[in-house]
DOBALO-40566 format. One record per residue: residue in one letter; x, y negated, z negated of N, C-alpha, C in turn. Coordinates in steps of 0.001 Angstrom, whole numbers, padded with zeros to 6 digits, always signed. Layout:
N
aXYZXYZXYZ...
END
This chain:
387
x+000828+001214+000000+000000+000000+000000+000864-001267+000000x+002004-001227-000712+002902-002376-000729+003446-002661+000660x+003813-001579+001373+004337-001739+002731+003277-002360+003646x+002039-001906+003471+000949-002424+004309+000731-003916+004042x+000702-004299+002760+000512-005707+002406+001655-006563+002946x+002867-006007+002872+004028-006749+003353+003924-007009+004855x+003597-005956+005625+003497-006109+007080+002305-006988+007468x+001229-006878+006715+000054-007715+006988+000384-009188+006765x+001077-009475+005670+001471-010852+005372+002440-011363+006433x+003354-010505+006857+004326-010906+007875+003638-011198+009210x+002620-010412+009523+001871-010632+010768+001143-011970+010726x+000516-012266+009592-000251-013500+009473+000656-014724+009489x+001832-014607+008865+002743-015748+008763+003659-015893+009977x+003608-014932+010889+004440-015003+012092+004118-016281+012879x+005151-017071+013196+004950-018372+013828+004260-018235+015196x+004680-017258+015996+004081-017088+017321+002600-016720+017208x+002308-015852+016249+000906-015463+016050+000052-016652+015623x+000613-017504+014779-000139-018681+014341-000416-019620+015511x+000558-019768+016402+000352-020613+017578-000758-020048+018464x-000723-018727+018659-001740-018087+019509-003119-018222+018875x-003206-017998+017555-004500-018095+016874-005034-019530+016873x-004143-020502+016735-004571-021905+016804-005114-022212+018192x-004429-021705+019228-004883-021918+020601-006256-021294+020825x-006414-020035+020406-007688-019343+020589-008782-020020+019771x-008465-020423+018541-009460-021071+017688-009931-022384+018302x-008985-023139+018892-009357-024402+019533-010302-024158+020704x-010025-023100+021479-010902-022748+022599-012285-022359+022083x-012310-021574+021002-013588-021116+020438-014411-022297+019932x-013776-023186+019167-014489-024336+018616-015000-025235+019741x-014127-025488+020722-014526-026328+021845-015673-025729+022628x-015583-024425+022867-016636-023785+023652-017950-023730+022877x-017882-023438+021577-019117-023356+020782-019810-024715+020736x-019023-025785+020645-019609-027130+020658-020283-027414+021998x-019564-027074+023064-020118-027282+024410-021396-026462+024616x-021348-025176+024194-022497-024289+024382-023709-024775+023595x-023459-025276+022383-024561-025775+021553-025261-026955+022217x-024460-027901+022704-025028-029099+023331-025740-028744+024634x-025071-027929+025460-025627-027612+026783-026901-026786+026677x-026951-025840+025746-028134-024994+025642-029318-025752+025053x-029047-026764+024235-030141-027584+023724-030837-028325+024860x-030034-028853+025794-030620-029568+026940-031187-028603+027972x-030541-027431+028119-031023-026458+029101-032409-025931+028766x-032730-025863+027472-034026-025322+027057-035168-026108+027689x-035082-027445+027596-036145-028267+028187-036103-028205+029700x-034897-028147+030286-034771-028055+031742-035354-026754+032276x-035165-025671+031512-035696-024377+031939-037221-024384+031954x-037829-025064+030978-039286-025179+030961-039772-025929+032195x-039071-027008+032539-039424-027768+033741-039237-026917+034992x-038196-026096+034989-037944-025225+036144-039047-024180+036301x-039486-023622+035170-040595-022660+035216-041862-023317+035757x-042133-024529+035285-043325-025252+035730-043279-025511+037232x-042100-025888+037727-041954-026151+039159-042179-024881+039973x-041659-023749+039489-041845-022465+040187-043321-022087+040257x-044031-022263+039140-045453-021916+039104-046244-022825+040050x-045922-024092+040050-046624-025029+040933-046361-024702+042406x-045126-024283+042716-044811-023878+044091-045612-022636+044476x-045691-021678+043542-046480-020462+043803-047959-020793+043974x-048442-021709+043143-049842-022110+043210-050161-022744+044567x-049286-023619+045021-049498-024273+046319-049473-023257+047456x-048532-022303+047380-048436-021266+048415-049706-020420+048475x-050227-020059+047306-051448-019259+047245-052639-020056+047771x-052706-021330+047426-053807-022168+047921-053767-022324+049437x-052567-022396+049992-052425-022433+051453-052909-021126+052081x-052585-020010+051424-053038-018704+051924-054562-018581+051865x-055139-019136+050807-056603-019110+050679-057248-019887+051825x-056721-021069+052094-057271-021907+053174-057132-021216+054539x-055966-020629+054786-055735-019950+056066-056681-018766+056249x-056858-017991+055182-057737-016822+055270-059209-017222+055425x-059593-018337+054802-060971-018816+054970-061224-019254+056411x-060209-019871+057024-060334-020271+058430-060437-019058+059347x-059619-018033+059033-059647-016811+059849-060977-016080+059670x-061516-016122+058438-062760-015413+058143-063927-015969+058972x-063894-017277+059241-064969-017890+060044-065038-017304+061453x-063890-016897+061971-063829-016371+063336-063865-014848+063394x-063939-014193+062225-063949-012722+062215-065232-012198+062845x-065096-011167+063704-066242-010677+064461-066772-009339+063962x-065937-008572+063340-066389-007255+062877-066535-007258+061363x-067407-006402+060888-067624-006313+059431-066384-005779+058723x-065658-004876+059374-064441-004324+058774-063399-005424+058567x-063257-006295+059576-062298-007394+059466-062724-008364+058374x-064043-008634+058300-064538-009545+057264-064324-008959+055864x-064552-007664+055720-064343-007009+054416-062879-007096+053990x-061991-006858+054946-060555-006906+054631-060129-008328+054246x-060639-009310+054979-060314-010702+054678-060894-011132+053330x-062099-010656+053021-062696-010975+051714-061885-010396+050567x-061386-009168+050757-060535-008550+049730-059259-009365+049530x-058672-009800+050654-057453-010606+050569-057725-011939+049886x-058880-012567+050234-059253-013833+049610-059445-013688+048102x-060113-012610+047702-060324-012375+046267-058992-012199+045533x-058067-011522+046201-056731-011296+045625-056020-012633+045406x-056032-013507+046421-055368-014804+046310-056081-015705+045299x-057411-015654+045275-058151-016487+044321-057859-016076+042878x-057725-014784+042659-057390-014296+041319-056004-014791+040905x-055071-014741+041867-053731-015263+041594-053786-016753+041283x-054562-017488+042058-054641-018939+041891-055174-019321+040512x-056167-018581+040030-056732-018841+038697-055656-018673+037621x-054854-017610+037776-053796-017345+036789-052739-018437+036845x-052355-018854+038054-051345-019901+038179-051828-021215+037558x-053097-021535+037742-053647-022755+037133-053558-022685+035611x-053841-021519+035051-053743-021339+033597-052285-021428+033129x-051353-020921+033967-049932-020999+033613-049446-022446+033582x-049900-023240+034550-049527-024661+034570-050011-025345+033293x-051246-025056+032896-051800-025621+031664-050995-025188+030443x-050627-023904+030403-049868-023371+029266-048490-024026+029168x-047803-024186+030304-046471-024789+030286-046527-026261+029928x-047543-026971+030419-047691-028385+030057-047910-028554+028559x-048538-027551+027940-048759-027588+026482-047619-026916+025719x-046573-026464+026487-045407-025783+025901-045784-024487+025175x-046796-023795+025688-047209-022497+025141-046519-021383+025942x-045279-021082+025547-044452-020134+026305-045022-018714+026229x-045529-018342+025060-046090-016992+024919-047287-016781+025847x-048125-017799+025954-049295-017705+026832-048857-017619+028297x-047821-018365+028636-047300-018312+030017-046882-016881+030378x-046155-016209+029487-045673-014858+029790-046818-013835+029766x-047842-014076+028925-048996-013178+028943-049677-013230+030313x-049779-014436+030861-050365-014601+032195-049433-014076+033287x-048104-014227+033070-047140-013735+034055-047236-012215+034199x-047514-011553+033110-047688-010101+033162-048859-009735+034061x-049930-010517+034010-051078-010268+034888-050708-010478+036355x-049916-011545+036622-049462-011802+037993-048618-010634+038495x-047692-010184+037660-046819-009075+038053-047619-007806+038337x-048620-007542+037515-049439-006346+037731-050246-006438+039025x-050729-007645+039337-051425-007850+040614-050500-007573+041792x-049298-008141+041729-048329-007955+042808-047896-006499+042920x-047733-005848+041764-047312-004443+041764-048382-003552+042376x-049635-003806+042050-050734-003031+042628-050818-003238+044136x-050534-004474+044585-050577-004767+046017-049488-004022+046772x-048385-003688+046061-047272-002976+046694-047263-001494+046312x-048402-001012+045829-048553+000406+045468-047538+000870+044417x-047167-000043+043527-046297+000317+042406-044881+000677+042769x-044375+000138+043895-043049+000525+044368-041949-000470+044001x-042307-001644+043541-041315-002684+043265-040691-002471+041879x-039413-002094+041852-038733-001800+040588-038528-003065+039746x-038249-004193+040425-038013-005439+039689-039264-005866+038916x-040431-005724+039554-041683-006065+038877-041933-005131+037688x-041633-003866+037856-041797-002908+036759-040926-003285+035564x-039683-003710+035862-038769-004088+034788-039251-005346+034074x-039776-006309+034832-040268-007531+034197-041492-007244+033333x-042369-006378+033810-043546-005985+033010-043100-005278+031732x-042083-004438+031868-041555-003713+030702-040978-004692+029680x-040264-005699+030165-039682-006712+029274-040777-007466+028523x-041782-007940+029250-042871-008704+028620-043622-007838+027615x-043884-006596+027995-044593-005671+027103-043799-005411+025828x-042481-005264+025959-041622-005004+024799-041667-006162+023811x-041580-007394+024324-041632-008566+023442-042983-008639+022740x-044048-008353+023478-045391-008399+022877-045553-007319+021814x-045079-006118+022091-045201-005020+021129-044415-005294+019849x-043309-006035+019968-042501-006364+018793-042980-007643+018101x-044069-008231+018638-044694-009420+018043-043688-010564+017894x-042969-010850+018980-041953-011890+018980-042372-013052+019878x-041737-014190+019677-041930-015330+020569-040960-015220+021744x-041440-015533+022928-040627-015386+024128-039544-016462+024225x-038385-016055+024719-037371-017000+025164-037840-017580+026494x-037488-018842+026759-037898-019460+028023-037308-018697+029205x-036017-018330+029106-035372-017518+030138-034677-016342+029472x-035067-015149+029845-034502-013952+029207-033021-013807+029494x-032587-014246+030680-031189-014098+031073-030310-015225+030545x-030908-016218+029885-030154-017335+029316-030826-017750+028013x-030658-016902+026996-031360-017112+025740-030668-018189+024912x-031469-019056+024311-030916-020197+023575-030624-019871+022116x-031358-018937+021519-031165-018633+020103-029911-017799+019874x-029438-017808+018621-028120-017271+018309-027964-015785+018659x-028962-014951+018320-028826-013515+018567-028656-013203+020055x-029361-013928+020904-029239-013687+022340-028057-014403+022947x-027843-015648+022519-026735-016440+023049-025390-015793+022757x-025273-015140+021609-023995-014579+021171-023443-013579+022190x-024273-012631+022613-023746-011619+023545-023748-012095+024992x-024560-013104+025294-024585-013604+026674-023464-014592+026948x-022973-015282+025907-021957-016309+026109-020633-016004+025404x-020686-015510+024166-019461-015385+023365-018728-014063+023592x-019459-012971+023638-018820-011659+023840-018044-011597+025153x-018566-012135+026278-017766-012128+027503-016427-012848+027366x-016357-013870+026490-015087-014566+026263-014127-013669+025489x-014617-013087+024389-013758-012236+023561-013226-011031+024329x-014020-010495+025250-013608-009300+025995-013000-009635+027349x-012750-010923+027611-012133-011312+028877-010667-010888+028904x-010112-010763+030081-008724-010312+030233-007751-011221+029501x-007975-012539+029577-007070-013489+028940-007024-013286+027437x-008187-013199+026801-008223-013053+025343-007704-011683+024911x-008009-010663+025674-007517-009321+025340-005992-009302+025348x-005379-009945+026345-003919-010012+026420-003364-010803+025241x-004015-011915+024896-003550-012721+023761-003628-011936+022455x-004730-011217+022251-004883-010419+021034-003782-009346+020947x-003593-008624+022049-002615-007526+022038-001186-008039+021931x-000924-009228+022483+000440-009755+022457+000896-010043+021028x-000038-010458+020164+000340-010741+018780+000877-009497+018085x+000215-008374+018305+000643-007132+017654+001903-006596+018316x+001964-006667+019639+003135-006165+020363+004390-006940+019992x+004241-008258+019818+005386-009080+019417+005888-008662+018041x+004956-008361+017134+005336-007934+015785+006154-006650+015832x+005739-005689+016665+006431-004397+016746+007781-004547+017443x+007773-005216+018610+009005-005320+019396+010044-006211+018719x+009588-007213+017972+010548-008111+017327+011395-007388+016285x+010904-006243+015792+011685-005442+014862+012954-004905+015492x+012906-004677+016807+014100-004221+017527+014987-005408+017895x+014362-006511+018295+015141-007682+018702+015946-008263+017549x+015363-008281+016366+016040-008859+015199+016895-007844+014440x+017006-006644+014982+017763-005556+014335+017146-005138+013000x+015896-005523+012798+015208-005191+011552+015112-003687+011362x+014811-002975+012451+014649-001522+012357+015958-000827+012006x+017083-001393+012488+018384-000818+012123+018617-000942+010616x+018238-002089+010075+018374-002282+008618+017456-001328+007870x+016209-001190+008354+015254-000285+007705+015797+001143+007672x+016444+001532+008771+016947+002910+008841+018029+003136+007796x+018958+002185+007702+020037+002335+006721+019519+002194+005295x+018405+001470+005115+017830+001298+003779+016955+002488+003382x+016842+003465+004268+016059+004659+003964+014570+004500+004166x+014162+003460+004879+012745+003250+005167+012346+004064+006383x+011254+004780+006277+010777+005626+007371+010253+004747+008513x+010943+004742+009656+010548+003900+010786+009226+004347+011399x+008948+005656+011328+007691+006159+011889+006501+005631+011093x+006617+005689+009788+005554+005167+008925+005435+003656+009098x+006580+002988+009218+006579+001543+009383+005904+001130+010689x+006119+001925+011744+005480+001634+013027+003960+001726+012910x+003478+002776+012260+002035+002938+012061+001459+001780+011261x+002161+001377+010213+001687+000285+009369+001619-001010+010162x+002637-001270+010984+002648-002499+011791+001459-002528+012760x+001215-001399+013418+000112-001335+014383-001230-001514+013679x-001426-000804+012580-002708-000871+011870-002929-002225+011217x-001894-002781+010590-002050-004087+009935-002327-005178+010962x-001608-005130+012096-001844-006111+013154-003226-005976+013759x-003661-004743+013962-004989-004498+014534-006081-004988+013596x-005960-004649+012320-006977-005055+011338-007007-006573+011156x-005830-007208+011144-005789-008661+010986-006424-009358+012193x-006125-008862+013386-006712-009451+014601-008214-009240+014629x-008641-008044+014256-010078-007756+014240-010797-008599+013189x-010136-008824+012047-010729-009673+011005-010914-011095+011528x-009958-011576+012316-010098-012905+012905-011269-012937+013891x-011429-011870+014674-012550-011788+015620-013878-011844+014863x-013972-011104+013763-015192-011132+012952-015465-012535+012419x-014430-013180+011917-014588-014515+011356-015033-015518+012427x-014376-015493+013578-014736-016425+014650-016137-016143+015172x-016539-014861+015181-017884-014504+015620-018937-015068+014669x-018656-014972+013381-019594-015500+012381-019720-017015+012514x-018587-017695+012722-018603-019158+012866-019412-019565+014089x-019159-018910+015216-019892-019241+016446-021391-018983+016265x-021714-017836+015682-023121-017455+015475-023837-018488+014603x-023178-018935+013536-023796-019898+012629-023988-021259+013297x-023008-021679+014099-023126-022973+014782-024336-022975+015715x-024435-021929+016540-025561-021829+017477-026876-021684+016711x-026868-020885+015641-028084-020636+014875-028620-021870+014185x-027734-022668+013595-028161-023874+012889-028780-024882+013849x-028195-025008+015040-028671-026014+016001-029875-025518+016801x-029781-024308+017354-030827-023809+018262-031775-022789+017625x-031476-022373+016390-032283-021330+015753-031635-019970+015949x-031887-019062+015016-031245-017746+015074-032000-016766+015960x-033302-016980+016144-034068-016038+016946-034352-014762+016178x-034650-013691+016910-035016-012420+016276-033955-011362+016535x-033646-010590+015497-032684-009494+015588-033081-008507+016673x-034385-008199+016756-034838-007133+017658-035391-007661+018986x-035045-008900+019354-035485-009410+020654-034762-008639+021764x-035468-008264+022846-034832-007488+023929-033659-008241+024540x-032555-007528+024738-031327-008166+025224-031348-008450+026716x-032264-007820+027466-032374-008039+028909-031036-007736+029578x-030505-006572+029236-029161-006200+029677-029215-005406+030974x-028253-005656+031834-028205-004958+033118-026826-004443+033438x-026668-003982+034660-025419-003395+035120-025121-003919+036518x-023875-004366+036712-023444-004794+038042-022820-003587+038728x-023510-003094+039730-023070-001894+040443-022912-002235+041920x-021624-002247+042384-021331-002598+043772-021908-003971+044125x-021626-004961+043237-022005-006362+043439-023518-006579+043383x-024273-005606+042884-025722-005743+042770-026109-005612+041298x-026841-006610+040786-027250-006588+039384-028568-005843+039242x-028570-004857+038347-029771-004070+038103-030041-004036+036607x-031283-004302+036213-031656-004214+034802-031705-002748+034391x-030839-002374+033455-030731-000964+033086-030980-000702+031607x-030929-001744+030789-031107-001533+029346-031801-002751+028739x-033032-002973+029190-033768-004179+028799-034103-004191+027311x-034517-003068+026778-035149-003050+025452-034170-002999+024283x-032872-002817+024517-031929-002777+023403-031997-004100+022638x-032006-004021+021310-032151-005215+020477-030895-006072+020524x-031094-007392+020509-029964-008320+020518-028988-008053+019378x-029527-007837+018173-028666-007635+017009-027782-006415+017146x-028345-005325+017652-027559-004103+017845-026474-004331+018884x-026826-005025+019958-025850-005308+021016-024732-006214+020509x-025094-007223+019707-024088-008141+019159-023093-007398+018272x-023608-006675+017289-022730-005955+016363-021927-004861+017066x-022615-004103+017922-021936-003020+018632-020798-003527+019491x-020999-004658+020157-019960-005214+021031-018752-005677+020229x-019005-006348+019089-017895-006837+018268-017081-005670+017712x-017749-004674+017165-017017-003558+016564-016339-002688+017622x-016885-002664+018834-016223-001907+019908-014863-002504+020249x-014731-003820+020074-013459-004477+020390-012325-003962+019515x-012657-003390+018353-011615-002796+017506-010876-001687+018255x-011622-000853+018990-010998+000240+019730-010136-000295+020882x-010586-001392+021491-009807-001999+022574-008481-002530+022036x-008546-003241+020903-007330-003815+020316-006387-002708+019846x-006946-001674+019217-006123-000557+018750-005425+000130+019917x-006130+000304+021021-005532+000936+022201-004355+000118+022726x-004558-001193+022884-003487-002031+023425-002331-002176+022438x-002643-002183+021134-001578-002235+020128-000729-000960+020179x-001386+000174+020355-000668+001449+020451+000148+001524+021736x-000442+001021+022827+000303+000974+024086+001513+000058+023956x+001326-001089+023289+002440-002004+023064+003532-001376+022214x+003126-000590+021209+004112+000094+020359+004913+001102+021171x+004238+001837+022051+004925+002832+022887+005942+002156+023812x+005525+001062+024436+006438+000348+025336+007604-000244+024544x+007324-000742+023334+008363-001354+022503+009456-000362+022135x+009077+000876+021897+010046+001906+021524+011094+002093+022622x+010688+001872+023867+011599+002087+024991+012328+000806+025422x+011586-000318+025571+012218-001513+026135+012770-002454+025067x+012163-002456+023874+012681-003208+022725+012790-004719+022964x+011928-005255+023827+011909-006695+024093+010458-007171+024068x+010131-008113+023167+008736-008503+022964+008116-009115+024214x+008849-009981+024907+008283-010628+026089+008065-009636+027231x+008934-008635+027311+008759-007593+028327+007495-006790+028024x+007295-006474+026751+006104-005719+026341+004831-006504+026669x+004826-007781+026299+003659-008629+026590+003426-008719+028090x+004504-008860+028851+004391-008952+030302+003817-007698+030928x+004266-006536+030448+003763-005265+030990+002273-005104+030686x+001874-005408+029445+000458-005296+029077-000384-006275+029899x+000116-007509+030055-000609-008499+030867-000743-008024+032303x+000310-007394+032817+000268-006870+034184-000794-005786+034313x-000864-004891+033330-001868-003822+033346-003290-004403+033304x-003537-005259+032310-004895-005765+032071-005344-006705+033185x-004528-007723+033466-004898-008706+034491-004900-008063+035883x-003936-007179+036103-003866-006513+037409-005087-005658+037678x-005524-004929+036647-006701-004075+036848-007956-004906+037076x-008051-006055+036387-009223-006915+036586-009296-007439+038016x-008140-007498+038706-008103-007997+040079-008416-006904+041097x-008004-005669+040803-008181-004593+041794-009280-003614+041398x-009989-003915+040311-010994-002970+039803-012145-002709+040752x-012373-003626+041710-013501-003458+042632-013088-002822+043960x-011815-002457+044093-011351-001772+045300-012007-000396+045371x-012408+000018+046565-013223+001234+046721-012557+002477+046138x-011260+002663+046385-010635+003892+045890-010426+003844+044378x-010330+002617+043819-010252+002476+042356-011600+002827+041739x-012687+002387+042364-014030+002664+041854-014275+004166+041758x-013739+004920+042702-013959+006374+042716-013277+007081+041550x-012263+006447+040957-011539+007095+039844-011599+006259+038558x-012389+005194+038542-012345+004254+037424-012777+004867+036100x-013571+005922+036122-013987+006536+034857-012817+007197+034128x-011702+007413+034848-010517+008015+034223-009490+006964+033817x-009743+005703+034144-008806+004627+033838-009252+003925+032551x-008415+003910+031516-008850+003348+030225-009220+001871+030295x-008621+001120+031224-008920-000307+031329-010353-000558+031815x-011017+000470+032283-012422+000344+032700-013359+000225+031502x-012839+000518+030319-013688+000574+029124-013413-000590+028170x-012971-001725+028715-012629-002861+027856-013798-003808+027612x-014853-003739+028411-015958-004698+028286-017198-004005+027727x-017491-004229+026442-018604-003517+025797-019966-003795+026421x-020179-005016+026929-021485-005332+027518-021754-004462+028744x-020731-004216+029537-020904-003352+030711-021214-001918+030279x-020597-001475+029203-020832-000107+028723-022233+000029+028145x-022689-000982+027435-024063-000970+026925-025080-001017+028062x-024653-001519+029222-025531-001599+030381-025693-000306+031138x-025180+000793+030583-025317+002132+031189-024810+002179+032635x-023521+001825+032858-023001+001765+034224-023004+003124+034924x-023510+003146+036132-023594+004401+036890-022232+004858+037393x-021272+003924+037538-019950+004323+038025-019054+004835+036903x-019568+004852+035652-018834+005474+034552-019640+006692+034070x-020180+006636+032859-020912+007788+032339-022333+007436+031925x-022922+006431+032595-024305+006073+032323-024536+005697+030868x-025552+006253+030266-025931+005905+028893-024903+006369+027867x-023975+007243+028271-022950+007731+027345-021631+006972+027487x-021606+005934+028313-020361+005221+028603-019729+004622+027351x-020539+004067+026456-020002+003434+025247-019307+004457+024353x-019960+005594+024111-019376+006640+023259-018128+007217+023898x-018205+007471+025202-017049+008001+025922-015891+007008+025872x-016206+005715+026080-015168+004695+026063-014473+004597+024719x-015238+004538+023637-014649+004441+022297-013797+005678+021985x-014315+006851+022333-013582+008096+022076-012302+008163+022901x-012401+007788+024169-011259+007834+025081-010152+006904+024605x-010511+005661+024250-009510+004700+023785-008880+005142+022466x-009693+005731+021581-009154+006179+020295-008186+007350+020478x-008552+008294+021329-007682+009452+021579-006370+009009+022217x-006451+008097+023184-005233+007599+023828-004368+006821+022840x-005013+006081+021931-004254+005356+020902-003471+006328+020032x-004141+007399+019609-003475+008419+018791-002339+009076+019571x-002559+009304+020872-001527+009927+021714-000316+009007+021854x-000555+007723+022112+000556+006778+022266+001362+006659+020974x+000656+006606+019843+001352+006504+018557+002149+007779+018264x+001585+008918+018638+002284+010191+018424+003564+010259+019242x+003478+009815+020495+004662+009800+021355+005704+008836+020787x+005250+007668+020326+006170+006684+019755+006879+007256+018535x+006118+007933+017679+006702+008545+016474+007693+009634+016854x+007346+010430+017855+008250+011496+018317+009564+010915+018836x+009471+009829+019605+010676+009190+020136+011523+008636+019002x+010889+007974+018047+011621+007429+016905+012313+008529+016097x+011598+009639+015970+012153+010754+015197+013428+011306+015825x+013465+011279+017146+014602+011866+017854+015623+010839+018322x+015380+009587+017984+016372+008568+018343+017592+008690+017428x+018732+008503+018028+019977+008538+017247+020574+007156+017235x+021068+006768+016117+021688+005464+015998+023201+005628+015947x+023909+004789+016664+025356+004884+016717+025960+004430+015397x+026788+005235+014831+027429+004876+013566+028583+003918+013827x+028808+003014+012896+029860+001999+013051+031052+002369+012198
END
């Protein structure tokens, strides 16, 4: 325990780590301030945008009604008149709903607007013989919110309250390639600097077990970095919550999957709170994997900047070539494919579908254990030249 506390304190007091954390903290504070201000104004703009869409739909339907009434006057057969009357009734029913939606939005009754939108979607779905998947997903979303007795967000894909905003805006930053490299570099620098400063040579002569010390450095660095992620997440969540409201834990996350440049809603009903917590805690496995990889590279190259450079090359390089066709065919075997928790929660078809999150966490953990085992084996068999 003393060794762990010592390495943890050394990691926190490391000058380079403090510079990196100050940089990341400044980005987080700046972004949270920007997001708070922008989402407050976007809320009212989104309501206006919804109103404009409904009014456009209403005008289009009214034009269709007029055109069909003109055609009906010239209809010569009873079959044609019956078909036109059915079409007219369909458009008139839509028009009534749109008029009610305009009234609801003008009164800022968002729940009433979505209740009416469900009726519009069902009308359109029936007209297309139930074949439109997008309409089915929207009906499912509206039904889920109603069944959970919640108030609707103005835009499901751009939620203003803290529980929804957190995973839509903050998690993508934490799991971005840049931040992942910064997080891993702090731990890698701690491990590799032991070789640069000849610290490990001193430890060996002092009878300190280098294998145990390596494990402690990796674990202490990983836990300290993860603790910072938790702290920054809480700060961001509270800032958004105080200004825009916290929203509901069980509000549908409206989560989807980008498959071959096409966005598909694949996990609409997962609760925001579960997605928020799951995404944050999943990052622990990502950090542990990169810390273990950094430790393995450090054992061989013994230069902190080289280690950081290699990890940056892996992470940033994969983010650039990840959409190449032959990479997509093997991406489920590449650990860097499992760095973004939101994509895994979205049940990606090019990985393992609904099991992608469990597979990803298990895969990264097993590889972390393997890298640490190899590092320990190398250290065990390293010989130091006697003077």
